[in-house]
All heavy atoms as TSV, in Angstrom:
chain	resi	resn	atom	element	x	y	z
A	1	LEU	N	N	0.823	-1.187	0.000
A	1	LEU	CA	C	0.000	0.000	0.000
A	1	LEU	C	C	0.872	1.259	0.000
A	1	LEU	O	O	0.637	2.174	-0.781
A	1	LEU	CB	C	-0.919	-0.026	1.224
A	1	LEU	CG	C	-2.098	0.904	1.206
A	1	LEU	CD1	C	-3.113	0.480	0.170
A	1	LEU	CD2	C	-2.736	0.954	2.562
A	2	ILE	N	N	1.869	1.272	0.849
A	2	ILE	CA	C	2.770	2.425	0.921
A	2	ILE	C	C	3.555	2.557	-0.380
A	2	ILE	O	O	3.680	3.650	-0.926
A	2	ILE	CB	C	3.715	2.304	2.138
A	2	ILE	CG1	C	2.914	2.460	3.421
A	2	ILE	CG2	C	4.832	3.339	2.070
A	2	ILE	CD1	C	3.688	2.131	4.676
A	3	GLU	N	N	4.043	1.441	-0.884
A	3	GLU	CA	C	4.811	1.478	-2.131
A	3	GLU	C	C	3.961	1.989	-3.292
A	3	GLU	O	O	4.416	2.818	-4.092
A	3	GLU	CB	C	5.356	0.094	-2.445
A	3	GLU	CG	C	6.293	0.079	-3.629
A	3	GLU	CD	C	6.976	-1.262	-3.805
A	3	GLU	OE1	O	6.773	-2.170	-2.993
A	3	GLU	OE2	O	7.724	-1.382	-4.787
A	4	ALA	N	N	2.716	1.548	-3.371
A	4	ALA	CA	C	1.825	2.019	-4.444
A	4	ALA	C	C	1.582	3.519	-4.322
A	4	ALA	O	O	1.572	4.235	-5.328
A	4	ALA	CB	C	0.505	1.254	-4.390
A	5	GLY	N	N	1.394	3.999	-3.114
A	5	GLY	CA	C	1.196	5.434	-2.900
A	5	GLY	C	C	2.421	6.241	-3.284
A	5	GLY	O	O	2.310	7.310	-3.886
A	6	LEU	N	N	3.594	5.728	-2.955
A	6	LEU	CA	C	4.827	6.422	-3.320
A	6	LEU	C	C	4.998	6.463	-4.832
A	6	LEU	O	O	5.403	7.476	-5.384
A	6	LEU	CB	C	6.040	5.741	-2.669
A	6	LEU	CG	C	6.182	5.898	-1.161
A	6	LEU	CD1	C	7.338	5.042	-0.655
A	6	LEU	CD2	C	6.369	7.343	-0.769
A	7	GLN	N	N	4.687	5.364	-5.503
A	7	GLN	CA	C	4.822	5.318	-6.954
A	7	GLN	C	C	3.902	6.320	-7.636
A	7	GLN	O	O	4.271	6.932	-8.628
A	7	GLN	CB	C	4.549	3.914	-7.477
A	7	GLN	CG	C	5.645	2.930	-7.146
A	7	GLN	CD	C	5.308	1.513	-7.562
A	7	GLN	OE1	O	4.187	1.203	-7.952
A	7	GLN	NE2	N	6.290	0.628	-7.472
A	8	ARG	N	N	2.696	6.486	-7.088
A	8	ARG	CA	C	1.752	7.446	-7.671
A	8	ARG	C	C	2.207	8.886	-7.483
A	8	ARG	O	O	1.907	9.746	-8.292
A	8	ARG	CB	C	0.359	7.281	-7.035
A	8	ARG	CG	C	-0.434	6.138	-7.582
A	8	ARG	CD	C	-1.879	6.206	-7.139
A	8	ARG	NE	N	-2.057	6.329	-5.706
A	8	ARG	CZ	C	-2.150	5.298	-4.859
A	8	ARG	NH1	N	-2.072	4.075	-5.294
A	8	ARG	NH2	N	-2.317	5.515	-3.576
A	9	SER	N	N	2.930	9.141	-6.410
A	9	SER	CA	C	3.259	10.528	-6.104
A	9	SER	C	C	4.663	10.957	-6.529
A	9	SER	O	O	5.043	12.098	-6.301
A	9	SER	CB	C	3.061	10.799	-4.610
A	9	SER	OG	O	3.904	9.983	-3.846
A	10	GLY	N	N	5.442	10.069	-7.140
A	10	GLY	CA	C	6.750	10.509	-7.620
A	10	GLY	C	C	7.815	9.447	-7.527
A	10	GLY	O	O	7.539	8.286	-7.259
A	11	GLN	N	N	9.055	9.870	-7.724
A	11	GLN	CA	C	10.216	8.993	-7.672
A	11	GLN	C	C	10.774	8.964	-6.256
A	11	GLN	O	O	11.043	10.010	-5.678
A	11	GLN	CB	C	11.313	9.505	-8.604
A	11	GLN	CG	C	11.128	9.179	-10.058
A	11	GLN	CD	C	11.218	7.691	-10.311
A	11	GLN	OE1	O	10.198	7.068	-10.551
A	11	GLN	NE2	N	12.386	7.119	-10.247
A	12	TYR	N	N	10.946	7.767	-5.730
A	12	TYR	CA	C	11.506	7.601	-4.398
A	12	TYR	C	C	12.501	6.454	-4.419
A	12	TYR	O	O	12.391	5.545	-5.244
A	12	TYR	CB	C	10.403	7.317	-3.367
A	12	TYR	CG	C	9.476	8.485	-3.179
A	12	TYR	CD1	C	8.290	8.586	-3.897
A	12	TYR	CD2	C	9.810	9.506	-2.307
A	12	TYR	CE1	C	7.449	9.688	-3.723
A	12	TYR	CE2	C	8.986	10.600	-2.137
A	12	TYR	CZ	C	7.800	10.679	-2.847
A	12	TYR	OH	O	6.997	11.767	-2.678
A	13	PRO	N	N	13.462	6.436	-3.503
A	13	PRO	CA	C	14.411	5.322	-3.441
A	13	PRO	C	C	13.679	3.996	-3.224
A	13	PRO	O	O	12.633	3.950	-2.564
A	13	PRO	CB	C	15.282	5.654	-2.221
A	13	PRO	CG	C	15.076	7.109	-1.960
A	13	PRO	CD	C	13.715	7.448	-2.484
A	14	ASP	N	N	14.233	2.919	-3.777
A	14	ASP	CA	C	13.599	1.602	-3.682
A	14	ASP	C	C	13.403	1.125	-2.249
A	14	ASP	O	O	12.461	0.399	-1.958
A	14	ASP	CB	C	14.429	0.555	-4.442
A	14	ASP	CG	C	14.391	0.783	-5.937
A	14	ASP	OD1	O	13.454	1.436	-6.438
A	14	ASP	OD2	O	15.316	0.292	-6.616
A	15	ASP	N	N	14.295	1.518	-1.363
A	15	ASP	CA	C	14.208	1.033	0.021
A	15	ASP	C	C	13.317	1.897	0.912
A	15	ASP	O	O	13.169	1.620	2.095
A	15	ASP	CB	C	15.600	0.930	0.636
A	15	ASP	CG	C	16.285	2.274	0.818
A	15	ASP	OD1	O	15.911	3.249	0.126
A	15	ASP	OD2	O	17.200	2.345	1.655
A	16	LEU	N	N	12.684	2.926	0.363
A	16	LEU	CA	C	11.887	3.832	1.191
A	16	LEU	C	C	10.595	3.188	1.691
A	16	LEU	O	O	10.242	3.338	2.859
A	16	LEU	CB	C	11.570	5.120	0.430
A	16	LEU	CG	C	10.796	6.176	1.216
A	16	LEU	CD1	C	11.564	6.593	2.472
A	16	LEU	CD2	C	10.517	7.388	0.344
A	17	ALA	N	N	9.882	2.455	0.846
A	17	ALA	CA	C	8.598	1.872	1.255
A	17	ALA	C	C	8.735	0.933	2.456
A	17	ALA	O	O	7.965	1.061	3.424
A	17	ALA	CB	C	7.928	1.163	0.076
A	18	PRO	N	N	9.678	-0.001	2.463
A	18	PRO	CA	C	9.810	-0.868	3.641
A	18	PRO	C	C	10.185	-0.094	4.915
A	18	PRO	O	O	9.701	-0.408	6.005
A	18	PRO	CB	C	10.911	-1.861	3.270
A	18	PRO	CG	C	11.116	-1.735	1.815
A	18	PRO	CD	C	10.578	-0.416	1.387
A	19	ARG	N	N	11.021	0.926	4.761
A	19	ARG	CA	C	11.400	1.727	5.935
A	19	ARG	C	C	10.206	2.519	6.460
A	19	ARG	O	O	9.992	2.617	7.665
A	19	ARG	CB	C	12.569	2.648	5.602
A	19	ARG	CG	C	13.856	1.870	5.332
A	19	ARG	CD	C	15.066	2.733	5.100
A	19	ARG	NE	N	14.862	3.621	3.972
A	19	ARG	CZ	C	15.313	4.882	3.927
A	19	ARG	NH1	N	15.982	5.389	4.925
A	19	ARG	NH2	N	15.097	5.616	2.865
A	20	LEU	N	N	9.417	3.071	5.537
A	20	LEU	CA	C	8.218	3.797	5.951
A	20	LEU	C	C	7.209	2.866	6.617
A	20	LEU	O	O	6.529	3.259	7.569
A	20	LEU	CB	C	7.561	4.482	4.756
A	20	LEU	CG	C	8.021	5.887	4.465
A	20	LEU	CD1	C	7.389	6.398	3.176
A	20	LEU	CD2	C	7.708	6.828	5.598
A	21	ALA	N	N	7.094	1.648	6.122
A	21	ALA	CA	C	6.172	0.674	6.722
A	21	ALA	C	C	6.533	0.416	8.180
A	21	ALA	O	O	5.650	0.313	9.043
A	21	ALA	CB	C	6.180	-0.622	5.927
A	22	ILE	N	N	7.809	0.339	8.483
A	22	ILE	CA	C	8.258	0.145	9.866
A	22	ILE	C	C	7.849	1.336	10.724
A	22	ILE	O	O	7.335	1.180	11.836
A	22	ILE	CB	C	9.783	-0.077	9.915
A	22	ILE	CG1	C	10.134	-1.411	9.279
A	22	ILE	CG2	C	10.306	0.009	11.343
A	22	ILE	CD1	C	11.621	-1.599	9.006
A	23	VAL	N	N	8.049	2.539	10.207
A	23	VAL	CA	C	7.708	3.753	10.962
A	23	VAL	C	C	6.203	3.859	11.178
A	23	VAL	O	O	5.742	4.175	12.281
A	23	VAL	CB	C	8.256	5.009	10.245
A	23	VAL	CG1	C	7.763	6.281	10.901
A	23	VAL	CG2	C	9.772	4.974	10.212
A	24	VAL	N	N	5.419	3.564	10.147
A	24	VAL	CA	C	3.957	3.627	10.255
A	24	VAL	C	C	3.459	2.621	11.294
A	24	VAL	O	O	2.614	2.934	12.131
A	24	VAL	CB	C	3.293	3.385	8.882
A	24	VAL	CG1	C	1.804	3.134	9.004
A	24	VAL	CG2	C	3.561	4.569	7.953
A	25	SER	N	N	4.027	1.423	11.264
A	25	SER	CA	C	3.644	0.392	12.234
A	25	SER	C	C	4.023	0.798	13.658
A	25	SER	O	O	3.224	0.654	14.591
A	25	SER	CB	C	4.318	-0.930	11.872
A	25	SER	OG	O	4.018	-1.916	12.814
A	26	ALA	N	N	5.217	1.318	13.834
A	26	ALA	CA	C	5.665	1.743	15.166
A	26	ALA	C	C	4.817	2.904	15.682
A	26	ALA	O	O	4.464	2.941	16.865
A	26	ALA	CB	C	7.138	2.147	15.114
A	27	LEU	N	N	4.481	3.818	14.808
A	27	LEU	CA	C	3.630	4.941	15.187
A	27	LEU	C	C	2.266	4.436	15.656
A	27	LEU	O	O	1.749	4.860	16.690
A	27	LEU	CB	C	3.469	5.897	14.001
A	27	LEU	CG	C	2.601	7.125	14.197
A	27	LEU	CD1	C	3.180	8.029	15.272
A	27	LEU	CD2	C	2.485	7.888	12.886
A	28	PHE	N	N	1.709	3.500	14.908
A	28	PHE	CA	C	0.411	2.923	15.275
A	28	PHE	C	C	0.476	2.235	16.636
A	28	PHE	O	O	-0.359	2.475	17.506
A	28	PHE	CB	C	-0.046	1.937	14.199
A	28	PHE	CG	C	-1.344	1.257	14.538
A	28	PHE	CD1	C	-2.540	1.931	14.394
A	28	PHE	CD2	C	-1.349	-0.030	15.018
A	28	PHE	CE1	C	-3.746	1.313	14.719
A	28	PHE	CE2	C	-2.535	-0.664	15.344
A	28	PHE	CZ	C	-3.736	0.020	15.192
A	29	GLN	N	N	1.487	1.395	16.807
A	29	GLN	CA	C	1.610	0.656	18.064
A	29	GLN	C	C	1.769	1.601	19.252
A	29	GLN	O	O	1.154	1.412	20.303
A	29	GLN	CB	C	2.785	-0.312	17.991
A	29	GLN	CG	C	2.543	-1.454	17.042
A	29	GLN	CD	C	3.769	-2.317	16.860
A	29	GLN	OE1	O	4.716	-2.285	17.647
A	29	GLN	NE2	N	3.772	-3.108	15.795
A	30	GLY	N	N	2.604	2.621	19.071
A	30	GLY	CA	C	2.814	3.581	20.147
A	30	GLY	C	C	1.562	4.382	20.467
A	30	GLY	O	O	1.242	4.624	21.633
A	31	MET	N	N	0.836	4.773	19.434
A	31	MET	CA	C	-0.375	5.571	19.672
A	31	MET	C	C	-1.484	4.723	20.288
A	31	MET	O	O	-2.253	5.222	21.109
A	31	MET	CB	C	-0.829	6.244	18.386
A	31	MET	CG	C	0.162	7.333	17.975
A	31	MET	SD	S	-0.404	8.338	16.614
A	31	MET	CE	C	-1.537	9.425	17.479
A	32	VAL	N	N	-1.555	3.447	19.936
A	32	VAL	CA	C	-2.530	2.548	20.569
A	32	VAL	C	C	-2.239	2.451	22.062
A	32	VAL	O	O	-3.137	2.555	22.899
A	32	VAL	CB	C	-2.524	1.152	19.907
A	32	VAL	CG1	C	-3.263	0.135	20.759
A	32	VAL	CG2	C	-3.159	1.226	18.519
A	33	ARG	N	N	-0.972	2.290	22.395
A	33	ARG	CA	C	-0.597	2.217	23.822
A	33	ARG	C	C	-0.948	3.516	24.549
A	33	ARG	O	O	-1.488	3.497	25.656
A	33	ARG	CB	C	0.894	1.936	23.958
A	33	ARG	CG	C	1.260	0.531	23.636
A	33	ARG	CD	C	2.716	0.253	23.971
A	33	ARG	NE	N	3.037	-1.091	23.571
A	33	ARG	CZ	C	4.034	-1.411	22.758
A	33	ARG	NH1	N	4.820	-0.470	22.280
A	33	ARG	NH2	N	4.258	-2.650	22.446
A	34	GLN	N	N	-0.625	4.638	23.933
A	34	GLN	CA	C	-0.923	5.925	24.557
A	34	GLN	C	C	-2.421	6.117	24.740
A	34	GLN	O	O	-2.875	6.612	25.764
A	34	GLN	CB	C	-0.352	7.070	23.712
A	34	GLN	CG	C	1.141	7.186	23.787
A	34	GLN	CD	C	1.614	7.508	25.199
A	34	GLN	OE1	O	1.044	8.340	25.889
A	34	GLN	NE2	N	2.660	6.831	25.638
A	35	ARG	N	N	-3.203	5.720	23.737
A	35	ARG	CA	C	-4.660	5.879	23.825
A	35	ARG	C	C	-5.238	5.001	24.930
A	35	ARG	O	O	-6.168	5.388	25.625
A	35	ARG	CB	C	-5.313	5.563	22.487
A	35	ARG	CG	C	-6.797	5.869	22.468
A	35	ARG	CD	C	-7.329	5.851	21.051
A	35	ARG	NE	N	-8.766	5.842	21.009
A	35	ARG	CZ	C	-9.528	6.913	20.966
A	35	ARG	NH1	N	-8.975	8.114	20.936
A	35	ARG	NH2	N	-10.835	6.816	20.928
A	36	ARG	N	N	-4.675	3.803	25.100
A	36	ARG	CA	C	-5.135	2.924	26.189
A	36	ARG	C	C	-4.823	3.528	27.549
A	36	ARG	O	O	-5.607	3.395	28.488
A	36	ARG	CB	C	-4.492	1.551	26.066
A	36	ARG	CG	C	-5.073	0.735	24.942
A	36	ARG	CD	C	-4.437	-0.616	24.858
A	36	ARG	NE	N	-4.991	-1.364	23.746
A	36	ARG	CZ	C	-4.395	-2.387	23.172
A	36	ARG	NH1	N	-3.217	-2.798	23.617
A	36	ARG	NH2	N	-4.959	-3.007	22.169
A	37	LEU	N	N	-3.679	4.184	27.660
A	37	LEU	CA	C	-3.297	4.801	28.932
A	37	LEU	C	C	-4.107	6.063	29.222
A	37	LEU	O	O	-4.473	6.313	30.368
A	37	LEU	CB	C	-1.804	5.154	28.927
A	37	LEU	CG	C	-0.844	3.980	28.940
A	37	LEU	CD1	C	0.593	4.476	28.737
A	37	LEU	CD2	C	-0.957	3.209	30.245
A	38	ASP	N	N	-4.348	6.854	28.193
A	38	ASP	CA	C	-5.033	8.124	28.384
A	38	ASP	C	C	-5.882	8.450	27.145
A	38	ASP	O	O	-5.454	9.193	26.266
A	38	ASP	CB	C	-4.006	9.231	28.625
A	38	ASP	CG	C	-4.636	10.546	29.034
A	38	ASP	OD1	O	-5.883	10.644	29.080
A	38	ASP	OD2	O	-3.870	11.490	29.300
A	39	PRO	N	N	-7.092	7.880	27.069
A	39	PRO	CA	C	-7.934	8.056	25.883
A	39	PRO	C	C	-8.251	9.517	25.562
A	39	PRO	O	O	-8.401	9.873	24.397
A	39	PRO	CB	C	-9.209	7.298	26.226
A	39	PRO	CG	C	-8.881	6.432	27.372
A	39	PRO	CD	C	-7.708	7.037	28.073
A	40	ASP	N	N	-8.322	10.365	26.554
A	40	ASP	CA	C	-8.624	11.772	26.308
A	40	ASP	C	C	-7.449	12.522	25.687
A	40	ASP	O	O	-7.626	13.560	25.069
A	40	ASP	CB	C	-9.024	12.479	27.613
A	40	ASP	CG	C	-10.332	11.935	28.170
A	40	ASP	OD1	O	-11.163	11.465	27.364
A	40	ASP	OD2	O	-10.506	11.984	29.396
A	41	HIS	N	N	-6.269	11.974	25.858
A	41	HIS	CA	C	-5.051	12.626	25.374
A	41	HIS	C	C	-4.774	12.326	23.896
A	41	HIS	O	O	-4.137	13.116	23.206
A	41	HIS	CB	C	-3.866	12.181	26.235
A	41	HIS	CG	C	-2.613	12.931	25.996
A	41	HIS	ND1	N	-2.453	14.257	26.330
A	41	HIS	CD2	C	-1.442	12.548	25.446
A	41	HIS	CE1	C	-1.249	14.648	25.985
A	41	HIS	NE2	N	-0.609	13.630	25.454
A	42	VAL	N	N	-5.231	11.174	23.419
A	42	VAL	CA	C	-4.983	10.743	22.038
A	42	VAL	C	C	-6.325	10.562	21.342
A	42	VAL	O	O	-6.996	9.562	21.521
A	42	VAL	CB	C	-4.178	9.425	21.995
A	42	VAL	CG1	C	-3.908	9.006	20.560
A	42	VAL	CG2	C	-2.872	9.569	22.767
A	43	SER	N	N	-6.690	11.521	20.518
A	43	SER	CA	C	-7.981	11.452	19.831
A	43	SER	C	C	-7.953	10.399	18.733
A	43	SER	O	O	-6.886	9.998	18.252
A	43	SER	CB	C	-8.327	12.811	19.218
A	43	SER	OG	O	-7.467	13.085	18.128
A	44	ALA	N	N	-9.109	9.979	18.300
A	44	ALA	CA	C	-9.223	8.998	17.225
A	44	ALA	C	C	-8.661	9.543	15.915
A	44	ALA	O	O	-8.191	8.787	15.074
A	44	ALA	CB	C	-10.685	8.596	17.043
A	45	GLU	N	N	-8.681	10.836	15.736
A	45	GLU	CA	C	-8.214	11.458	14.493
A	45	GLU	C	C	-6.704	11.675	14.455
A	45	GLU	O	O	-6.136	11.947	13.403
A	45	GLU	CB	C	-8.899	12.815	14.284
A	45	GLU	CG	C	-10.397	12.733	14.103
A	45	GLU	CD	C	-11.152	12.623	15.441
A	45	GLU	OE1	O	-10.587	13.001	16.490
A	45	GLU	OE2	O	-12.282	12.132	15.411
A	46	LEU	N	N	-6.036	11.576	15.598
A	46	LEU	CA	C	-4.624	11.936	15.679
A	46	LEU	C	C	-3.731	11.049	14.831
A	46	LEU	O	O	-2.776	11.525	14.217
A	46	LEU	CB	C	-4.162	11.940	17.138
A	46	LEU	CG	C	-2.753	12.471	17.385
A	46	LEU	CD1	C	-2.591	13.890	16.852
A	46	LEU	CD2	C	-2.431	12.415	18.874
A	47	TYR	N	N	-4.012	9.758	14.752
A	47	TYR	CA	C	-3.174	8.863	13.952
A	47	TYR	C	C	-3.198	9.270	12.476
A	47	TYR	O	O	-2.144	9.374	11.835
A	47	TYR	CB	C	-3.618	7.410	14.115
A	47	TYR	CG	C	-2.779	6.431	13.334
A	47	TYR	CD1	C	-1.454	6.192	13.671
A	47	TYR	CD2	C	-3.306	5.746	12.241
A	47	TYR	CE1	C	-0.680	5.297	12.951
A	47	TYR	CE2	C	-2.529	4.850	11.515
A	47	TYR	CZ	C	-1.225	4.629	11.878
A	47	TYR	OH	O	-0.451	3.755	11.168
A	48	GLY	N	N	-4.359	9.532	11.946
A	48	GLY	CA	C	-4.467	9.975	10.556
A	48	GLY	C	C	-3.730	11.279	10.323
A	48	GLY	O	O	-3.053	11.461	9.306
A	49	GLU	N	N	-3.853	12.180	11.259
A	49	GLU	CA	C	-3.163	13.467	11.156
A	49	GLU	C	C	-1.640	13.259	11.185
A	49	GLU	O	O	-0.904	13.857	10.397
A	49	GLU	CB	C	-3.603	14.385	12.287
A	49	GLU	CG	C	-3.117	15.793	12.168
A	49	GLU	CD	C	-3.703	16.701	13.239
A	49	GLU	OE1	O	-4.281	16.206	14.230
A	49	GLU	OE2	O	-3.546	17.918	13.087
A	50	ALA	N	N	-1.184	12.380	12.073
A	50	ALA	CA	C	0.252	12.098	12.167
A	50	ALA	C	C	0.771	11.475	10.872
A	50	ALA	O	O	1.879	11.790	10.420
A	50	ALA	CB	C	0.526	11.178	13.351
A	51	LEU	N	N	-0.022	10.607	10.241
A	51	LEU	CA	C	0.389	10.027	8.962
A	51	LEU	C	C	0.492	11.090	7.879
A	51	LEU	O	O	1.418	11.063	7.058
A	51	LEU	CB	C	-0.587	8.938	8.523
A	51	LEU	CG	C	-0.524	7.629	9.300
A	51	LEU	CD1	C	-1.568	6.658	8.768
A	51	LEU	CD2	C	0.853	7.015	9.252
A	52	ARG	N	N	-0.437	12.042	7.868
A	52	ARG	CA	C	-0.355	13.137	6.893
A	52	ARG	C	C	0.923	13.942	7.112
A	52	ARG	O	O	1.602	14.316	6.148
A	52	ARG	CB	C	-1.595	14.029	6.981
A	52	ARG	CG	C	-2.822	13.400	6.340
A	52	ARG	CD	C	-3.982	14.375	6.220
A	52	ARG	NE	N	-4.497	14.818	7.510
A	52	ARG	CZ	C	-5.371	14.140	8.251
A	52	ARG	NH1	N	-5.832	12.976	7.832
A	52	ARG	NH2	N	-5.784	14.615	9.400
A	53	TRP	N	N	1.282	14.210	8.373
A	53	TRP	CA	C	2.525	14.924	8.667
A	53	TRP	C	C	3.727	14.127	8.176
A	53	TRP	O	O	4.654	14.677	7.584
A	53	TRP	CB	C	2.680	15.173	10.162
A	53	TRP	CG	C	1.642	16.048	10.779
A	53	TRP	CD1	C	0.902	17.010	10.174
A	53	TRP	CD2	C	1.235	16.034	12.143
A	53	TRP	NE1	N	0.058	17.596	11.090
A	53	TRP	CE2	C	0.237	17.020	12.293
A	53	TRP	CE3	C	1.609	15.280	13.253
A	53	TRP	CZ2	C	-0.378	17.278	13.515
A	53	TRP	CZ3	C	0.988	15.540	14.469
A	53	TRP	CH2	C	0.014	16.537	14.588
A	54	LEU	N	N	3.716	12.827	8.453
A	54	LEU	CA	C	4.823	11.962	8.058
A	54	LEU	C	C	5.014	11.988	6.542
A	54	LEU	O	O	6.121	12.211	6.050
A	54	LEU	CB	C	4.568	10.526	8.534
A	54	LEU	CG	C	5.571	9.472	8.073
A	54	LEU	CD1	C	6.943	9.727	8.680
A	54	LEU	CD2	C	5.072	8.089	8.437
A	55	PHE	N	N	3.932	11.777	5.794
A	55	PHE	CA	C	4.061	11.706	4.347
A	55	PHE	C	C	4.329	13.076	3.716
A	55	PHE	O	O	5.024	13.166	2.704
A	55	PHE	CB	C	2.853	11.003	3.728
A	55	PHE	CG	C	2.919	9.518	3.944
A	55	PHE	CD1	C	2.253	8.923	4.998
A	55	PHE	CD2	C	3.705	8.725	3.120
A	55	PHE	CE1	C	2.335	7.561	5.216
A	55	PHE	CE2	C	3.804	7.361	3.327
A	55	PHE	CZ	C	3.120	6.766	4.377
A	56	ALA	N	N	3.840	14.126	4.328
A	56	ALA	CA	C	4.181	15.469	3.845
A	56	ALA	C	C	5.676	15.715	4.047
A	56	ALA	O	O	6.351	16.297	3.186
A	56	ALA	CB	C	3.360	16.533	4.576
A	57	GLY	N	N	6.206	15.246	5.150
A	57	GLY	CA	C	7.642	15.382	5.412
A	57	GLY	C	C	8.476	14.575	4.436
A	57	GLY	O	O	9.512	15.036	3.961
A	58	VAL	N	N	8.029	13.371	4.111
A	58	VAL	CA	C	8.732	12.543	3.132
A	58	VAL	C	C	8.759	13.254	1.786
A	58	VAL	O	O	9.806	13.354	1.143
A	58	VAL	CB	C	8.072	11.151	2.999
A	58	VAL	CG1	C	8.572	10.415	1.766
A	58	VAL	CG2	C	8.309	10.330	4.248
A	59	GLN	N	N	7.614	13.776	1.375
A	59	GLN	CA	C	7.550	14.479	0.092
A	59	GLN	C	C	8.459	15.706	0.090
A	59	GLN	O	O	9.156	15.977	-0.884
A	59	GLN	CB	C	6.118	14.876	-0.228
A	59	GLN	CG	C	5.264	13.693	-0.597
A	59	GLN	CD	C	3.819	14.072	-0.830
A	59	GLN	OE1	O	3.337	15.100	-0.356
A	59	GLN	NE2	N	3.105	13.230	-1.555
A	60	ALA	N	N	8.459	16.449	1.187
A	60	ALA	CA	C	9.308	17.641	1.270
A	60	ALA	C	C	10.792	17.274	1.227
A	60	ALA	O	O	11.573	17.918	0.533
A	60	ALA	CB	C	8.998	18.425	2.544
A	61	CYS	N	N	11.167	16.224	1.937
A	61	CYS	CA	C	12.577	15.806	1.943
A	61	CYS	C	C	13.013	15.309	0.575
A	61	CYS	O	O	14.103	15.632	0.115
A	61	CYS	CB	C	12.800	14.709	2.978
A	61	CYS	SG	S	12.824	15.308	4.669
A	62	GLU	N	N	12.176	14.531	-0.063
A	62	GLU	CA	C	12.542	13.962	-1.359
A	62	GLU	C	C	12.552	15.013	-2.468
A	62	GLU	O	O	13.270	14.892	-3.434
A	62	GLU	CB	C	11.613	12.805	-1.726
A	62	GLU	CG	C	11.782	11.595	-0.821
A	62	GLU	CD	C	13.197	11.037	-0.807
A	62	GLU	OE1	O	13.825	10.953	-1.880
A	62	GLU	OE2	O	13.670	10.669	0.274
A	63	SER	N	N	11.752	16.059	-2.309
A	63	SER	CA	C	11.735	17.112	-3.339
A	63	SER	C	C	12.775	18.191	-3.069
A	63	SER	O	O	12.939	19.099	-3.869
A	63	SER	CB	C	10.338	17.733	-3.420
A	63	SER	OG	O	10.075	18.500	-2.261
A	64	GLY	N	N	13.439	18.096	-1.918
A	64	GLY	CA	C	14.456	19.068	-1.580
A	64	GLY	C	C	13.925	20.286	-0.857
A	64	GLY	O	O	14.672	21.170	-0.480
A	65	GLU	N	N	12.621	20.344	-0.599
A	65	GLU	CA	C	12.030	21.500	0.080
A	65	GLU	C	C	12.505	21.632	1.520
A	65	GLU	O	O	12.583	22.723	2.042
A	65	GLU	CB	C	10.499	21.383	0.072
A	65	GLU	CG	C	9.880	21.463	-1.294
A	65	GLU	CD	C	8.400	21.181	-1.263
A	65	GLU	OE1	O	7.766	21.400	-0.204
A	65	GLU	OE2	O	7.873	20.709	-2.271
A	66	ALA	N	N	12.820	20.527	2.155
A	66	ALA	CA	C	13.196	20.560	3.561
A	66	ALA	C	C	14.697	20.628	3.757
A	66	ALA	O	O	15.184	20.467	4.859
A	66	ALA	CB	C	12.625	19.331	4.276
A	67	GLY	N	N	15.444	20.832	2.693
A	67	GLY	CA	C	16.889	20.830	2.815
A	67	GLY	C	C	17.389	19.411	2.892
A	67	GLY	O	O	16.656	18.457	2.704
A	68	ASP	N	N	18.638	19.221	3.198
A	68	ASP	CA	C	19.216	17.887	3.267
A	68	ASP	C	C	19.202	17.402	4.706
A	68	ASP	O	O	20.163	17.566	5.434
A	68	ASP	CB	C	20.634	17.877	2.702
A	68	ASP	CG	C	21.160	16.473	2.522
A	68	ASP	OD1	O	20.355	15.523	2.533
A	68	ASP	OD2	O	22.374	16.333	2.376
A	69	ARG	N	N	18.094	16.808	5.126
A	69	ARG	CA	C	17.952	16.349	6.513
A	69	ARG	C	C	18.016	14.850	6.634
A	69	ARG	O	O	17.685	14.301	7.662
A	69	ARG	CB	C	16.610	16.845	7.075
A	69	ARG	CG	C	16.558	18.345	7.147
A	69	ARG	CD	C	15.284	18.799	7.764
A	69	ARG	NE	N	15.216	20.245	7.689
A	69	ARG	CZ	C	14.149	20.937	7.932
A	69	ARG	NH1	N	13.022	20.353	8.272
A	69	ARG	NH2	N	14.151	22.238	7.846
A	70	ARG	N	N	18.376	14.148	5.576
A	70	ARG	CA	C	18.417	12.686	5.621
A	70	ARG	C	C	19.647	12.196	6.324
A	70	ARG	O	O	20.661	12.704	6.373
A	70	ARG	CB	C	18.386	12.098	4.218
A	70	ARG	CG	C	17.029	12.262	3.617
A	70	ARG	CD	C	16.983	11.609	2.285
A	70	ARG	NE	N	17.037	12.666	1.302
A	70	ARG	CZ	C	17.168	12.495	0.032
A	70	ARG	NH1	N	17.311	11.294	-0.437
A	70	ARG	NH2	N	17.194	13.475	-0.808
């Protein structure tokens, strides 16, 4: 799913999709734990918002907009 999305949105290194999958999974696991500990602190919408931030950052880094932060 991540690889297909990356292919639709531009050129990315071949190893980016598997690395992003690890980050997306870790983010999910961590946010599930946080929500269980404090449901009022982690809204249901926050995970989706965090993914948008993550992928916007990937696009910015790969297009050079964010400078060389890799």
